[in-house]
PDB file of N, CA, C, O and CB in Angstrom:
ATOM      1  N   MET A   1    -105.979 -51.371 -50.266  1.00  0.00           N
ATOM      2  CA  MET A   1    -106.347 -52.767 -50.213  1.00  0.00           C
ATOM      3  C   MET A   1    -107.634 -52.951 -51.077  1.00  0.00           C
ATOM      4  O   MET A   1    -108.660 -52.305 -50.864  1.00  0.00           O
ATOM      5  CB  MET A   1    -106.569 -53.235 -48.708  1.00  0.00           C
ATOM      6  N   VAL A   2    -107.510 -53.849 -52.033  1.00  0.00           N
ATOM      7  CA  VAL A   2    -108.656 -54.157 -52.955  1.00  0.00           C
ATOM      8  C   VAL A   2    -109.207 -55.531 -52.554  1.00  0.00           C
ATOM      9  O   VAL A   2    -108.480 -56.506 -52.367  1.00  0.00           O
ATOM     10  CB  VAL A   2    -108.198 -54.154 -54.514  1.00  0.00           C
ATOM     11  N   GLU A   3    -110.484 -55.542 -52.440  1.00  0.00           N
ATOM     12  CA  GLU A   3    -111.151 -56.846 -52.046  1.00  0.00           C
ATOM     13  C   GLU A   3    -111.767 -57.377 -53.404  1.00  0.00           C
ATOM     14  O   GLU A   3    -112.155 -56.644 -54.313  1.00  0.00           O
ATOM     15  CB  GLU A   3    -112.352 -56.630 -50.827  1.00  0.00           C
ATOM     16  N   GLY A   4    -111.796 -58.663 -53.407  1.00  0.00           N
ATOM     17  CA  GLY A   4    -112.539 -59.463 -54.504  1.00  0.00           C
ATOM     18  C   GLY A   4    -113.129 -60.668 -54.080  1.00  0.00           C
ATOM     19  O   GLY A   4    -112.825 -61.079 -52.960  1.00  0.00           O
ATOM     20  N   TYR A   5    -113.960 -61.342 -54.809  1.00  0.00           N
ATOM     21  CA  TYR A   5    -114.721 -62.556 -54.345  1.00  0.00           C
ATOM     22  C   TYR A   5    -113.857 -63.768 -54.858  1.00  0.00           C
ATOM     23  O   TYR A   5    -113.623 -63.918 -56.057  1.00  0.00           O
ATOM     24  CB  TYR A   5    -116.311 -62.597 -54.952  1.00  0.00           C
ATOM     25  N   CYS A   6    -113.421 -64.577 -53.938  1.00  0.00           N
ATOM     26  CA  CYS A   6    -112.830 -65.827 -54.250  1.00  0.00           C
ATOM     27  C   CYS A   6    -113.818 -66.949 -54.415  1.00  0.00           C
ATOM     28  O   CYS A   6    -114.588 -67.280 -53.513  1.00  0.00           O
ATOM     29  CB  CYS A   6    -111.877 -66.166 -53.232  1.00  0.00           C
ATOM     30  N   VAL A   7    -113.769 -67.526 -55.605  1.00  0.00           N
ATOM     31  CA  VAL A   7    -114.913 -68.553 -55.960  1.00  0.00           C
ATOM     32  C   VAL A   7    -114.561 -69.885 -55.217  1.00  0.00           C
ATOM     33  O   VAL A   7    -115.466 -70.638 -54.859  1.00  0.00           O
ATOM     34  CB  VAL A   7    -115.032 -68.840 -57.661  1.00  0.00           C
ATOM     35  N   LYS A   8    -113.307 -70.159 -54.996  1.00  0.00           N
ATOM     36  CA  LYS A   8    -112.926 -71.408 -54.237  1.00  0.00           C
ATOM     37  C   LYS A   8    -113.377 -71.233 -52.703  1.00  0.00           C
ATOM     38  O   LYS A   8    -114.012 -72.102 -52.105  1.00  0.00           O
ATOM     39  CB  LYS A   8    -111.271 -71.672 -54.345  1.00  0.00           C
ATOM     40  N   CYS A   9    -112.994 -70.062 -52.157  1.00  0.00           N
ATOM     41  CA  CYS A   9    -113.291 -69.891 -50.643  1.00  0.00           C
ATOM     42  C   CYS A   9    -114.808 -69.521 -50.389  1.00  0.00           C
ATOM     43  O   CYS A   9    -115.345 -69.742 -49.304  1.00  0.00           O
ATOM     44  CB  CYS A   9    -112.339 -68.698 -50.008  1.00  0.00           C
ATOM     45  N   LYS A  10    -115.485 -68.926 -51.497  1.00  0.00           N
ATOM     46  CA  LYS A  10    -116.798 -68.441 -51.435  1.00  0.00           C
ATOM     47  C   LYS A  10    -117.019 -67.378 -50.466  1.00  0.00           C
ATOM     48  O   LYS A  10    -118.000 -67.333 -49.725  1.00  0.00           O
ATOM     49  CB  LYS A  10    -117.660 -69.474 -51.173  1.00  0.00           C
ATOM     50  N   GLU A  11    -115.986 -66.441 -50.497  1.00  0.00           N
ATOM     51  CA  GLU A  11    -116.075 -65.220 -49.639  1.00  0.00           C
ATOM     52  C   GLU A  11    -115.219 -64.088 -50.222  1.00  0.00           C
ATOM     53  O   GLU A  11    -114.396 -64.310 -51.109  1.00  0.00           O
ATOM     54  CB  GLU A  11    -115.609 -65.537 -48.168  1.00  0.00           C
ATOM     55  N   LYS A  12    -115.415 -62.954 -49.740  1.00  0.00           N
ATOM     56  CA  LYS A  12    -114.618 -61.735 -50.133  1.00  0.00           C
ATOM     57  C   LYS A  12    -113.368 -61.815 -49.477  1.00  0.00           C
ATOM     58  O   LYS A  12    -113.320 -62.052 -48.270  1.00  0.00           O
ATOM     59  CB  LYS A  12    -115.289 -60.407 -49.785  1.00  0.00           C
ATOM     60  N   VAL A  13    -112.282 -61.630 -50.203  1.00  0.00           N
ATOM     61  CA  VAL A  13    -110.917 -61.710 -49.620  1.00  0.00           C
ATOM     62  C   VAL A  13    -110.118 -60.441 -50.132  1.00  0.00           C
ATOM     63  O   VAL A  13    -110.436 -59.908 -51.195  1.00  0.00           O
ATOM     64  CB  VAL A  13    -110.166 -63.119 -50.058  1.00  0.00           C
ATOM     65  N   THR A  14    -109.109 -59.985 -49.381  1.00  0.00           N
ATOM     66  CA  THR A  14    -108.164 -59.010 -49.854  1.00  0.00           C
ATOM     67  C   THR A  14    -107.372 -59.614 -50.795  1.00  0.00           C
ATOM     68  O   THR A  14    -106.828 -60.697 -50.579  1.00  0.00           O
ATOM     69  CB  THR A  14    -107.355 -58.429 -48.831  1.00  0.00           C
ATOM     70  N   ILE A  15    -107.231 -58.844 -52.097  1.00  0.00           N
ATOM     71  CA  ILE A  15    -106.517 -59.537 -53.194  1.00  0.00           C
ATOM     72  C   ILE A  15    -104.904 -59.170 -52.930  1.00  0.00           C
ATOM     73  O   ILE A  15    -104.476 -58.022 -52.810  1.00  0.00           O
ATOM     74  CB  ILE A  15    -107.111 -58.988 -54.764  1.00  0.00           C
ATOM     75  N   LYS A  16    -104.172 -60.287 -52.871  1.00  0.00           N
ATOM     76  CA  LYS A  16    -102.672 -60.203 -52.732  1.00  0.00           C
ATOM     77  C   LYS A  16    -101.993 -60.057 -54.080  1.00  0.00           C
ATOM     78  O   LYS A  16    -102.369 -60.681 -55.072  1.00  0.00           O
ATOM     79  CB  LYS A  16    -102.109 -61.466 -52.018  1.00  0.00           C
ATOM     80  N   ASP A  17    -100.971 -59.203 -54.074  1.00  0.00           N
ATOM     81  CA  ASP A  17    -100.254 -58.901 -55.325  1.00  0.00           C
ATOM     82  C   ASP A  17    -101.131 -58.313 -56.495  1.00  0.00           C
ATOM     83  O   ASP A  17    -101.042 -58.684 -57.666  1.00  0.00           O
ATOM     84  CB  ASP A  17     -99.595 -60.176 -55.803  1.00  0.00           C
ATOM     85  N   ALA A  18    -101.952 -57.392 -56.044  1.00  0.00           N
ATOM     86  CA  ALA A  18    -102.995 -56.732 -56.906  1.00  0.00           C
ATOM     87  C   ALA A  18    -102.242 -55.924 -57.890  1.00  0.00           C
ATOM     88  O   ALA A  18    -101.345 -55.148 -57.559  1.00  0.00           O
ATOM     89  CB  ALA A  18    -104.021 -55.817 -56.084  1.00  0.00           C
ATOM     90  N   GLU A  19    -102.662 -56.143 -59.221  1.00  0.00           N
ATOM     91  CA  GLU A  19    -102.074 -55.307 -60.352  1.00  0.00           C
ATOM     92  C   GLU A  19    -103.319 -54.962 -61.189  1.00  0.00           C
ATOM     93  O   GLU A  19    -104.254 -55.750 -61.328  1.00  0.00           O
ATOM     94  CB  GLU A  19    -100.887 -56.127 -61.267  1.00  0.00           C
ATOM     95  N   GLN A  20    -103.271 -53.689 -61.758  1.00  0.00           N
ATOM     96  CA  GLN A  20    -104.243 -53.321 -62.767  1.00  0.00           C
ATOM     97  C   GLN A  20    -104.006 -53.840 -64.105  1.00  0.00           C
ATOM     98  O   GLN A  20    -102.886 -53.815 -64.615  1.00  0.00           O
ATOM     99  CB  GLN A  20    -104.330 -51.934 -62.860  1.00  0.00           C
ATOM    100  N   VAL A  21    -105.020 -54.304 -64.676  1.00  0.00           N
ATOM    101  CA  VAL A  21    -104.983 -54.859 -66.112  1.00  0.00           C
ATOM    102  C   VAL A  21    -105.984 -54.378 -67.070  1.00  0.00           C
ATOM    103  O   VAL A  21    -107.042 -53.947 -66.611  1.00  0.00           O
ATOM    104  CB  VAL A  21    -105.134 -56.293 -66.097  1.00  0.00           C
ATOM    105  N   ILE A  22    -105.798 -54.391 -68.319  1.00  0.00           N
ATOM    106  CA  ILE A  22    -106.973 -54.157 -69.235  1.00  0.00           C
ATOM    107  C   ILE A  22    -107.256 -55.465 -69.795  1.00  0.00           C
ATOM    108  O   ILE A  22    -106.383 -56.209 -70.242  1.00  0.00           O
ATOM    109  CB  ILE A  22    -106.713 -53.085 -70.388  1.00  0.00           C
ATOM    110  N   MET A  23    -108.605 -55.754 -69.757  1.00  0.00           N
ATOM    111  CA  MET A  23    -109.148 -57.049 -70.356  1.00  0.00           C
ATOM    112  C   MET A  23    -109.199 -56.857 -71.851  1.00  0.00           C
ATOM    113  O   MET A  23    -108.920 -55.785 -72.387  1.00  0.00           O
ATOM    114  CB  MET A  23    -110.624 -57.434 -69.789  1.00  0.00           C
ATOM    115  N   LYS A  24    -109.581 -57.980 -72.522  1.00  0.00           N
ATOM    116  CA  LYS A  24    -109.630 -58.021 -74.071  1.00  0.00           C
ATOM    117  C   LYS A  24    -110.627 -57.060 -74.562  1.00  0.00           C
ATOM    118  O   LYS A  24    -110.475 -56.525 -75.660  1.00  0.00           O
ATOM    119  CB  LYS A  24    -109.997 -59.450 -74.633  1.00  0.00           C
ATOM    120  N   ASN A  25    -111.646 -56.809 -73.806  1.00  0.00           N
ATOM    121  CA  ASN A  25    -112.765 -55.889 -74.377  1.00  0.00           C
ATOM    122  C   ASN A  25    -112.420 -54.393 -73.997  1.00  0.00           C
ATOM    123  O   ASN A  25    -113.176 -53.486 -74.345  1.00  0.00           O
ATOM    124  CB  ASN A  25    -114.290 -56.309 -73.747  1.00  0.00           C
ATOM    125  N   GLY A  26    -111.325 -54.163 -73.314  1.00  0.00           N
ATOM    126  CA  GLY A  26    -110.857 -52.825 -73.026  1.00  0.00           C
ATOM    127  C   GLY A  26    -111.213 -52.192 -71.782  1.00  0.00           C
ATOM    128  O   GLY A  26    -110.897 -51.034 -71.510  1.00  0.00           O
ATOM    129  N   ARG A  27    -111.958 -53.053 -70.927  1.00  0.00           N
ATOM    130  CA  ARG A  27    -112.272 -52.527 -69.643  1.00  0.00           C
ATOM    131  C   ARG A  27    -111.245 -52.775 -68.648  1.00  0.00           C
ATOM    132  O   ARG A  27    -110.539 -53.781 -68.718  1.00  0.00           O
ATOM    133  CB  ARG A  27    -113.494 -53.045 -69.183  1.00  0.00           C
ATOM    134  N   PRO A  28    -111.109 -51.817 -67.624  1.00  0.00           N
ATOM    135  CA  PRO A  28    -110.127 -52.206 -66.672  1.00  0.00           C
ATOM    136  C   PRO A  28    -110.498 -53.163 -65.582  1.00  0.00           C
ATOM    137  O   PRO A  28    -111.680 -53.304 -65.266  1.00  0.00           O
ATOM    138  CB  PRO A  28    -109.651 -51.079 -66.088  1.00  0.00           C
ATOM    139  N   ALA A  29    -109.497 -53.852 -64.972  1.00  0.00           N
ATOM    140  CA  ALA A  29    -109.844 -54.832 -64.107  1.00  0.00           C
ATOM    141  C   ALA A  29    -108.599 -54.904 -63.018  1.00  0.00           C
ATOM    142  O   ALA A  29    -107.513 -54.413 -63.324  1.00  0.00           O
ATOM    143  CB  ALA A  29    -110.129 -56.198 -64.931  1.00  0.00           C
ATOM    144  N   VAL A  30    -108.782 -55.475 -61.862  1.00  0.00           N
ATOM    145  CA  VAL A  30    -107.640 -55.716 -60.964  1.00  0.00           C
ATOM    146  C   VAL A  30    -107.477 -57.205 -60.817  1.00  0.00           C
ATOM    147  O   VAL A  30    -108.449 -57.864 -60.449  1.00  0.00           O
ATOM    148  CB  VAL A  30    -107.839 -55.035 -59.566  1.00  0.00           C
ATOM    149  N   ARG A  31    -106.241 -57.830 -61.094  1.00  0.00           N
ATOM    150  CA  ARG A  31    -105.904 -59.143 -61.069  1.00  0.00           C
ATOM    151  C   ARG A  31    -104.971 -59.506 -59.831  1.00  0.00           C
ATOM    152  O   ARG A  31    -104.021 -58.770 -59.565  1.00  0.00           O
ATOM    153  CB  ARG A  31    -105.274 -59.461 -62.366  1.00  0.00           C
ATOM    154  N   GLY A  32    -105.230 -60.588 -59.109  1.00  0.00           N
ATOM    155  CA  GLY A  32    -104.273 -60.907 -58.073  1.00  0.00           C
ATOM    156  C   GLY A  32    -104.514 -62.364 -57.539  1.00  0.00           C
ATOM    157  O   GLY A  32    -105.106 -63.190 -58.233  1.00  0.00           O
ATOM    158  N   ILE A  33    -104.100 -62.616 -56.451  1.00  0.00           N
ATOM    159  CA  ILE A  33    -104.052 -63.965 -55.898  1.00  0.00           C
ATOM    160  C   ILE A  33    -104.925 -63.964 -54.486  1.00  0.00           C
ATOM    161  O   ILE A  33    -104.901 -62.997 -53.725  1.00  0.00           O
ATOM    162  CB  ILE A  33    -102.443 -64.412 -55.660  1.00  0.00           C
ATOM    163  N   CYS A  34    -105.621 -65.043 -54.255  1.00  0.00           N
ATOM    164  CA  CYS A  34    -106.316 -65.123 -52.984  1.00  0.00           C
ATOM    165  C   CYS A  34    -105.128 -65.542 -52.025  1.00  0.00           C
ATOM    166  O   CYS A  34    -104.309 -66.387 -52.384  1.00  0.00           O
ATOM    167  CB  CYS A  34    -107.618 -66.210 -53.005  1.00  0.00           C
ATOM    168  N   PRO A  35    -105.067 -64.917 -50.788  1.00  0.00           N
ATOM    169  CA  PRO A  35    -104.115 -65.301 -49.794  1.00  0.00           C
ATOM    170  C   PRO A  35    -104.392 -66.535 -49.058  1.00  0.00           C
ATOM    171  O   PRO A  35    -103.490 -67.105 -48.443  1.00  0.00           O
ATOM    172  CB  PRO A  35    -103.975 -64.283 -48.880  1.00  0.00           C
ATOM    173  N   ASP A  36    -105.719 -67.024 -49.091  1.00  0.00           N
ATOM    174  CA  ASP A  36    -105.884 -68.360 -48.330  1.00  0.00           C
ATOM    175  C   ASP A  36    -105.795 -69.553 -49.271  1.00  0.00           C
ATOM    176  O   ASP A  36    -105.183 -70.556 -48.906  1.00  0.00           O
ATOM    177  CB  ASP A  36    -107.288 -68.422 -47.573  1.00  0.00           C
ATOM    178  N   SER A  37    -106.394 -69.489 -50.502  1.00  0.00           N
ATOM    179  CA  SER A  37    -106.286 -70.720 -51.384  1.00  0.00           C
ATOM    180  C   SER A  37    -105.251 -70.573 -52.469  1.00  0.00           C
ATOM    181  O   SER A  37    -104.827 -71.577 -53.042  1.00  0.00           O
ATOM    182  CB  SER A  37    -107.639 -71.034 -52.050  1.00  0.00           C
ATOM    183  N   GLY A  38    -104.839 -69.402 -52.767  1.00  0.00           N
ATOM    184  CA  GLY A  38    -103.892 -69.342 -53.866  1.00  0.00           C
ATOM    185  C   GLY A  38    -104.378 -69.284 -55.234  1.00  0.00           C
ATOM    186  O   GLY A  38    -103.606 -69.325 -56.193  1.00  0.00           O
ATOM    187  N   THR A  39    -105.722 -69.183 -55.354  1.00  0.00           N
ATOM    188  CA  THR A  39    -106.339 -69.041 -56.752  1.00  0.00           C
ATOM    189  C   THR A  39    -106.312 -67.677 -57.166  1.00  0.00           C
ATOM    190  O   THR A  39    -106.168 -66.741 -56.379  1.00  0.00           O
ATOM    191  CB  THR A  39    -107.781 -69.527 -56.830  1.00  0.00           C
ATOM    192  N   LYS A  40    -106.462 -67.553 -58.506  1.00  0.00           N
ATOM    193  CA  LYS A  40    -106.554 -66.178 -59.221  1.00  0.00           C
ATOM    194  C   LYS A  40    -107.912 -65.518 -58.807  1.00  0.00           C
ATOM    195  O   LYS A  40    -108.979 -66.132 -58.796  1.00  0.00           O
ATOM    196  CB  LYS A  40    -106.479 -66.343 -60.905  1.00  0.00           C
ATOM    197  N   VAL A  41    -107.755 -64.167 -58.456  1.00  0.00           N
ATOM    198  CA  VAL A  41    -109.004 -63.441 -58.198  1.00  0.00           C
ATOM    199  C   VAL A  41    -109.115 -62.177 -59.138  1.00  0.00           C
ATOM    200  O   VAL A  41    -108.129 -61.452 -59.267  1.00  0.00           O
ATOM    201  CB  VAL A  41    -109.065 -63.011 -56.671  1.00  0.00           C
ATOM    202  N   TYR A  42    -110.130 -61.937 -59.706  1.00  0.00           N
ATOM    203  CA  TYR A  42    -110.389 -60.683 -60.552  1.00  0.00           C
ATOM    204  C   TYR A  42    -111.407 -59.841 -59.876  1.00  0.00           C
ATOM    205  O   TYR A  42    -112.314 -60.295 -59.178  1.00  0.00           O
ATOM    206  CB  TYR A  42    -110.894 -61.031 -62.016  1.00  0.00           C
ATOM    207  N   ARG A  43    -111.194 -58.549 -60.135  1.00  0.00           N
ATOM    208  CA  ARG A  43    -112.312 -57.663 -59.815  1.00  0.00           C
ATOM    209  C   ARG A  43    -112.392 -56.673 -60.974  1.00  0.00           C
ATOM    210  O   ARG A  43    -111.407 -56.001 -61.279  1.00  0.00           O
ATOM    211  CB  ARG A  43    -112.121 -56.925 -58.403  1.00  0.00           C
ATOM    212  N   ILE A  44    -113.611 -56.569 -61.656  1.00  0.00           N
ATOM    213  CA  ILE A  44    -113.734 -55.710 -62.745  1.00  0.00           C
ATOM    214  C   ILE A  44    -114.076 -54.422 -62.400  1.00  0.00           C
ATOM    215  O   ILE A  44    -114.938 -54.240 -61.540  1.00  0.00           O
ATOM    216  CB  ILE A  44    -114.607 -56.160 -63.630  1.00  0.00           C
ATOM    217  N   GLY A  45    -113.454 -53.381 -63.019  1.00  0.00           N
ATOM    218  CA  GLY A  45    -113.548 -51.958 -62.783  1.00  0.00           C
ATOM    219  C   GLY A  45    -112.148 -51.310 -62.312  1.00  0.00           C
ATOM    220  O   GLY A  45    -111.274 -52.043 -61.850  1.00  0.00           O
ATOM    221  N   ALA A  46    -111.976 -50.077 -62.426  1.00  0.00           N
ATOM    222  CA  ALA A  46    -110.684 -49.432 -61.963  1.00  0.00           C
ATOM    223  C   ALA A  46    -110.754 -49.113 -60.541  1.00  0.00           C
ATOM    224  O   ALA A  46    -111.389 -48.111 -60.213  1.00  0.00           O
ATOM    225  CB  ALA A  46    -110.361 -48.149 -62.735  1.00  0.00           C
ATOM    226  N   THR A  47    -110.172 -49.848 -59.633  1.00  0.00           N
ATOM    227  CA  THR A  47    -110.121 -49.639 -58.276  1.00  0.00           C
ATOM    228  C   THR A  47    -108.797 -49.339 -57.686  1.00  0.00           C
ATOM    229  O   THR A  47    -108.736 -49.117 -56.477  1.00  0.00           O
ATOM    230  CB  THR A  47    -110.642 -50.712 -57.671  1.00  0.00           C
ATOM    231  N   LEU A  48    -107.800 -49.312 -58.372  1.00  0.00           N
ATOM    232  CA  LEU A  48    -106.410 -49.003 -57.915  1.00  0.00           C
ATOM    233  C   LEU A  48    -106.179 -47.473 -58.107  1.00  0.00           C
ATOM    234  O   LEU A  48    -105.099 -46.969 -57.799  1.00  0.00           O
ATOM    235  CB  LEU A  48    -105.304 -49.872 -58.748  1.00  0.00           C
TER     236      LEU A  48
END
């Protein structure tokens, strides 16, 4: 379970449908959806 900060909820949430991606600058990140508000949540760094 990966946690990220939801800007809309203003709290740490467990990222739903988390997937590892590579950003444009080549750094790894985890992208997913906030389970409460449905907004996109990113966490920079390889955590999966």
